[in-house]
C-alpha positions in Angstrom: -17.1 -0.7 -99.6 -16.0 -2.7 -96.2 -13.2 -1.3 -94.2 -9.7 -3.2 -94.6 -8.8 -4.5 -91.3 -5.4 -5.7 -89.9 -5.1 -7.9 -86.7 -1.8 -7.7 -84.7 -1.4 -10.8 -82.4 1.4 -10.5 -79.8 2.8 -14.1 -78.5 5.3 -15.8 -76.4 6.6 -18.5 -78.6 4.4 -19.2 -81.5 5.1 -20.1 -84.2 8.6 -21.1 -83.3 8.4 -22.9 -80.0 6.2 -25.1 -78.3 3.5 -23.9 -75.7 0.9 -22.0 -77.7 -0.4 -24.7 -80.2 -4.0 -23.7 -79.9 -3.3 -20.1 -81.7 -2.9 -22.1 -85.0 -6.7 -22.8 -85.0 -7.5 -19.7 -83.7 -5.8 -17.9 -86.3 -7.6 -20.4 -88.9 -10.9 -18.8 -87.8 -9.5 -15.2 -87.9 -8.5 -15.2 -91.6 -11.7 -14.9 -92.7 -12.4 -11.5 -90.8 -9.2 -9.8 -91.3 -7.4 -8.8 -94.5 -4.0 -9.3 -92.7 -2.9 -10.9 -89.7 0.7 -10.0 -88.1 2.3 -12.2 -85.7 4.7 -10.6 -83.1 6.6 -13.7 -81.6 8.6 -12.7 -78.5 10.7 -15.7 -79.0 14.6 -14.9 -79.8 14.7 -18.2 -82.1 15.0 -17.3 -85.8 14.2 -20.7 -87.1 12.0 -22.7 -89.1 8.6 -22.4 -87.7 7.0 -25.4 -86.0 3.5 -24.7 -86.8 3.0 -23.8 -90.4 1.2 -20.5 -90.7 0.1 -19.5 -94.3 -0.7 -15.9 -95.4 0.5 -14.8 -92.0 3.3 -12.1 -91.6 5.5 -13.4 -88.9 7.6 -10.9 -86.9 10.3 -12.3 -84.5 10.9 -9.6 -82.0 11.9 -9.7 -78.0 10.4 -7.2 -76.0 13.0 -8.4 -73.2 15.6 -5.7 -72.2 19.4 -6.0 -72.7 21.7 -4.6 -69.9 21.8 -1.2 -71.1 18.0 -0.9 -71.4 17.6 -2.1 -67.6 20.0 0.3 -66.7 18.4 3.0 -68.7 14.9 2.0 -67.2 15.8 3.8 -64.0 14.3 7.1 -65.7 11.1 5.8 -65.2 11.0 6.5 -61.6 9.8 10.0 -63.0 7.0 8.4 -65.0 3.5 9.4 -63.6 2.5 5.7 -64.4 5.3 4.4 -62.1 3.5 6.5 -58.9 0.1 5.4 -60.0 1.2 1.7 -59.7 2.8 2.2 -56.3 -0.4 3.6 -55.2 -2.3 0.5 -56.6 -0.1 -1.7 -54.9 -0.4 0.3 -51.6 -4.1 0.7 -51.6 -5.7 -1.6 -53.9 -3.5 -4.8 -53.6 -2.6 -3.9 -49.8 1.1 -4.9 -50.3 4.4 -3.2 -49.6 6.4 -2.8 -52.8 9.6 -4.8 -52.2 12.9 -3.7 -54.1 12.0 -6.8 -56.5 8.8 -5.2 -57.2 10.1 -1.8 -57.6 12.4 -3.3 -60.2 9.8 -5.2 -61.9 7.6 -1.8 -62.2 10.4 0.2 -63.9 11.7 -2.4 -66.4 8.0 -3.0 -67.1 7.6 0.6 -68.1 10.8 0.1 -70.2 9.4 -2.9 -71.9 6.0 -0.9 -72.6 8.0 1.8 -74.2 10.0 -0.6 -76.5 6.9 -2.4 -77.6 5.2 1.1 -78.1 7.9 2.1 -80.7 7.9 -1.4 -82.6 4.2 -1.6 -82.6 3.7 2.0 -83.7 6.3 1.4 -86.5 4.5 -1.8 -87.7 1.2 0.0 -87.8 2.7 3.2 -89.7 4.2 0.5 -92.4 0.3 -0.6 -92.7 -1.5 2.3 -93.6 -3.7 1.1 -96.1 -5.9 -0.5 -93.2 -8.9 1.6 -91.7 -9.0 -0.5 -88.6 -6.5 -2.2 -86.5 -6.9 -4.7 -83.6 -3.9 -5.4 -81.1 -4.6 -8.5 -79.6 -2.2 -9.9 -76.9 -2.7 -13.7 -76.6 -1.4 -13.5 -72.9 -1.9 -10.7 -70.5 1.5 -9.0 -70.9 2.9 -5.5 -70.1 2.7 -4.9 -74.1 -0.3 -4.0 -72.9 0.7 -0.8 -71.6 2.0 -0.1 -75.4 -1.3 -1.2 -76.4 -3.0 1.7 -74.3 -0.5 4.6 -75.4 -0.7 3.6 -78.9 -4.5 3.5 -79.0 -5.2 6.8 -76.8 -7.4 9.1 -78.9 -7.3 6.7 -81.9 -10.7 5.3 -82.4 -9.5 3.0 -85.4 -7.5 0.9 -83.1 -9.2 -1.7 -80.7 -6.9 -3.4 -77.9 -7.6 -6.9 -76.7 -5.9 -9.1 -74.3 -6.6 -12.9 -72.7 -6.6 -13.6 -69.1 -5.4 -17.3 -68.4 -3.5 -18.2 -65.3 0.0 -17.7 -65.0 -0.4 -14.2 -66.6 -3.3 -13.6 -64.2 -3.0 -15.1 -60.4 -0.4 -13.2 -58.4 0.1 -16.2 -56.1 1.8 -17.7 -59.2 4.9 -15.3 -58.9 7.2 -15.8 -56.4 7.2 -12.0 -55.7 3.3 -12.1 -55.3 2.9 -9.5 -58.0 2.2 -8.8 -61.6 2.9 -5.7 -62.9 0.2 -3.0 -64.0 -2.7 -5.5 -64.3 -5.1 -3.0 -62.7 -3.9 -0.4 -65.3 -4.1 -3.1 -68.2 -7.6 -4.5 -67.4 -9.0 -1.2 -66.8 -7.6 0.4 -70.0 -7.8 -2.2 -72.7 -11.0 -2.1 -74.6 -11.6 -5.9 -73.8 -10.2 -8.6 -71.4 -11.5 -12.2 -72.4 -11.2 -14.3 -69.4 -11.1 -17.9 -70.0 -12.9 -18.9 -66.7 -15.3 -17.3 -64.2 -12.8 -17.8 -61.4 -10.5 -15.6 -63.4 -12.8 -12.9 -63.9 -13.7 -12.9 -60.5 -10.0 -12.6 -59.5 -9.8 -9.6 -61.7 -12.7 -7.9 -60.2 -12.2 -8.8 -56.7 -8.3 -9.0 -56.3 -7.1 -6.6 -59.0 -9.8 -4.3 -58.2 -10.8 -3.5 -61.9 -13.9 -1.1 -62.0 -14.8 -1.0 -65.7 -16.6 -4.5 -65.4 -18.0 -4.1 -68.9 -14.5 -4.6 -70.2 -14.5 -7.9 -68.7 -16.1 -10.8 -70.7 -16.1 -14.5 -70.3 -15.2 -16.5 -73.1 -13.4 -19.9 -72.8 -10.6 -21.5 -74.9 -11.2 -25.3 -75.8 -9.4 -28.1 -77.6 -9.9 -29.6 -80.7 -11.5 -32.9 -81.3 -13.4 -33.9 -84.5 -13.7 -37.8 -83.3 -16.5 -39.3 -81.3 -15.8 -40.9 -77.8 -15.3 -44.8 -77.9 -18.5 -46.1 -77.5 -17.5 -49.8 -76.8 -16.9 -51.2 -73.2 -13.1 -51.6 -72.4 -12.2 -55.4 -72.4 -8.8 -54.9 -71.0 -8.0 -55.9 -67.3 -5.4 -53.0 -66.7 -6.9 -49.9 -65.5 -5.0 -46.8 -67.5 -4.6 -43.5 -66.1 -2.9 -40.7 -67.9 -1.5 -37.4 -66.7 -0.1 -34.5 -68.9 1.9 -31.4 -67.8 5.1 -30.0 -67.3 7.2 -31.8 -64.9 7.6 -28.9 -62.1 7.0 -28.6 -58.8 3.5 -27.1 -58.7 2.0 -30.0 -61.1 3.1 -32.5 -58.0 3.5 -35.4 -60.3 5.4 -37.1 -57.2 2.0 -37.3 -55.3 0.5 -39.5 -58.2 3.6 -41.8 -57.5 3.0 -42.2 -54.1 -0.7 -42.8 -54.6 0.2 -45.7 -56.9 2.6 -46.9 -54.8 -0.3 -47.6 -52.0 -2.6 -49.2 -54.5 -2.2 -53.1 -54.3 -5.7 -54.7 -55.4 -5.8 -53.4 -58.8 -3.7 -53.6 -62.2 -2.9 -49.8 -63.1 -0.9 -48.7 -66.2 0.1 -44.9 -65.5 1.4 -43.0 -68.4 2.6 -39.4 -68.1 3.2 -37.0 -71.3 5.4 -34.0 -70.5 8.9 -32.9 -69.7 10.5 -30.6 -67.5 13.4 -29.8 -65.0 12.2 -32.2 -62.4 11.9 -35.1 -64.9 14.9 -36.9 -63.9 14.0 -36.8 -60.4 10.3 -38.2 -61.1 12.1 -41.1 -63.3 14.2 -41.9 -60.1 11.0 -41.8 -57.8 8.7 -43.9 -60.1 11.7 -46.6 -60.5 12.0 -46.6 -56.5 8.6 -46.7 -55.5 7.0 -48.4 -58.6 9.7 -50.4 -59.9 9.1 -53.5 -57.7 5.3 -53.4 -57.8 3.9 -56.3 -59.7 0.6 -54.8 -60.2 1.6 -51.4 -61.5 3.3 -50.4 -64.7 4.2 -47.0 -65.9 5.5 -44.9 -68.8 6.9 -41.4 -68.7 6.7 -40.2 -72.3 8.5 -36.9 -71.9 7.6 -34.3 -74.5 5.3 -35.3 -77.4 3.8 -33.0 -80.0 0.2 -32.3 -79.4 -1.1 -34.2 -82.2 0.9 -37.3 -81.0 -1.0 -37.1 -77.7 -4.4 -36.4 -79.5 -3.8 -39.6 -81.7 -3.1 -41.5 -78.7 -6.4 -40.6 -77.1 -7.9 -41.4 -80.4 -6.4 -44.7 -80.8 -6.0 -46.0 -76.9 -8.6 -46.4 -74.1 -7.6 -44.4 -71.3 -9.9 -45.1 -68.1 -9.1 -42.0 -66.2 -7.0 -38.6 -66.3 -5.3 -37.3 -63.3 -4.3 -33.6 -62.5 -3.1 -32.8 -59.1 -1.6 -29.4 -59.7 -1.4 -26.9 -57.0 -2.4 -23.8 -59.1 -4.2 -23.9 -62.4 -6.4 -21.7 -64.6 -8.4 -24.2 -66.7 -6.1 -26.8 -68.0 -6.2 -27.6 -71.6 -5.0 -30.9 -70.9 -8.1 -31.9 -69.0 -10.2 -30.3 -71.8 -8.5 -32.5 -74.3 -8.8 -35.5 -72.2 -12.7 -35.0 -71.6 -13.1 -34.4 -75.5 -12.4 -38.1 -75.8 -14.7 -38.9 -73.1 -12.0 -39.7 -70.5 -13.2 -38.7 -66.9 -10.7 -36.6 -64.7 -9.5 -36.4 -61.0 -8.5 -33.0 -60.5 -7.7 -30.7 -57.7 -10.3 -27.7 -57.1 -7.7 -24.7 -57.8 -8.5 -21.9 -60.1 -11.3 -22.5 -62.6 -10.8 -26.3 -62.5 -14.5 -26.7 -60.8 -15.8 -25.1 -64.0 -14.7 -28.1 -66.0 -14.7 -31.1 -63.6 -17.5 -32.0 -61.4 -19.3 -35.2 -59.5 -20.7 -36.3 -63.1 -17.7 -36.4 -64.9 -14.8 -37.0 -62.7 -13.8 -36.1 -59.2 -12.8 -32.7 -57.6 -10.4 -33.1 -54.9 -9.1 -30.5 -52.4 -6.0 -28.6 -53.1 -4.3 -29.6 -50.2 -5.0 -33.4 -50.9 -3.0 -36.1 -49.3 -1.8 -39.2 -51.4 -4.1 -41.3 -49.4 -7.2 -39.3 -50.7 -5.8 -39.7 -54.2 -5.0 -43.0 -53.8 -8.6 -43.7 -52.5 -10.4 -42.2 -55.4 -8.3 -43.7 -58.1 -9.0 -47.1 -56.4 -12.7 -46.3 -56.0 -13.0 -45.3 -59.7 -11.4 -48.5 -60.9 -13.6 -50.8 -59.0 -16.7 -49.3 -60.4 -18.6 -51.4 -63.1 -17.9 -50.7 -66.6 -21.5 -49.3 -67.1 -21.2 -46.9 -64.3 -17.6 -45.7 -65.8 -19.3 -45.3 -69.1 -21.9 -42.7 -67.6 -19.0 -40.7 -66.7 -17.3 -40.7 -69.8 -20.4 -39.8 -71.6 -20.7 -36.7 -69.3 -17.1 -35.9 -69.8 -17.7 -35.6 -73.6 -20.7 -33.6 -73.0 -19.1 -31.2 -70.7 -16.4 -30.7 -73.3 -19.1 -29.9 -76.1 -21.0 -27.6 -74.0 -18.4 -25.6 -72.9 -14.8 -26.4 -74.1 -15.2 -27.2 -78.0 -12.5 -24.9 -79.5 -14.1 -25.2 -82.8 -17.1 -22.8 -81.6 -15.4 -20.9 -79.0 -12.5 -19.5 -81.4 -15.4 -18.8 -83.8 -17.0 -16.8 -81.3 -13.9 -14.8 -80.8 -13.2 -14.4 -84.2 -16.7 -13.0 -85.1 -16.3 -10.8 -81.9 -13.3 -9.2 -83.3 -14.2 -9.1 -86.7 -17.3 -7.1 -85.9 -15.3 -4.1 -84.8 
């Protein structure tokens, strides 16, 4: 008789908030390999699910600390793991732990304990399963809980993903993410979405158990062919899609378009964020009087609406000028519809954008470089542009097709 298996997934928002829509598709593949799937969503919202999840046990539980728990976290100054992390920071990361970093360490240990108690209760309530897989969809300090729960237990497998904001220290103001060396060395497996991320864990974070690291890309869903016709319109259409925050540098797109005079361009941006009003004002000021430029700032749209736009519209070029990235799902989604990309060479972007399917620009690019690149591509023949489109689709099919990548992940976990 086959052993009964229980998959417990820790998420940030899914299924109550936006930001993790790909998990919906990933779970569809997991269902055939596990007898039960439980989601622990850290969102504090207790509302109707945004993403319908049938046959899934959804728990809403926040690992965040309240004021009392933060005060009590100072007891972890006596924890052995606290001093091991100080050693790691000093002698592996070659940093001096600031007061902010010290506070992050002790509060992370408190979160780990809180998570350990909750997840252990959940496992104890499901004793009919011979195997349990603990899976954190992002690398999170809940990994400390995973490690402590699974200690000396062969019936529990511990897994995490390593993406971008949860991986690269440079993405944080204090230049540090807690217990990454400990988590990546002690969990059973870390699935990295890019070679750049895998190398970062090895070289920057100093993980020694390299067999625990596996390159397993994510991807996007697309069950449509690319548009095979040659676009007949005279307006060159570019799309960007991201949160409107400083590191995404949306203002640079506006500045670059302001320098283009000889081409009719329609720019469409999908995404919202704290700087949206500023971007609106800047676009109105810089582009409002240009007769050759039209633009539309769509704000937030559901992922399905975005993909339907790609399916029904002819988009010439996708633009991403972010300062930091892992491998953007937004580029995967665009390329799945045969849309070439201009993108900055940051994180793992060079693993999806190349000279055949787009243009890889330096991370410190100027508006002039971006403007020249857009202008150059816009003036290429439609036949030449179509070669870029075919290559973009082929890149997606080869590396970033979620149907294949999620199947590989689910089969890998299901074999445990």
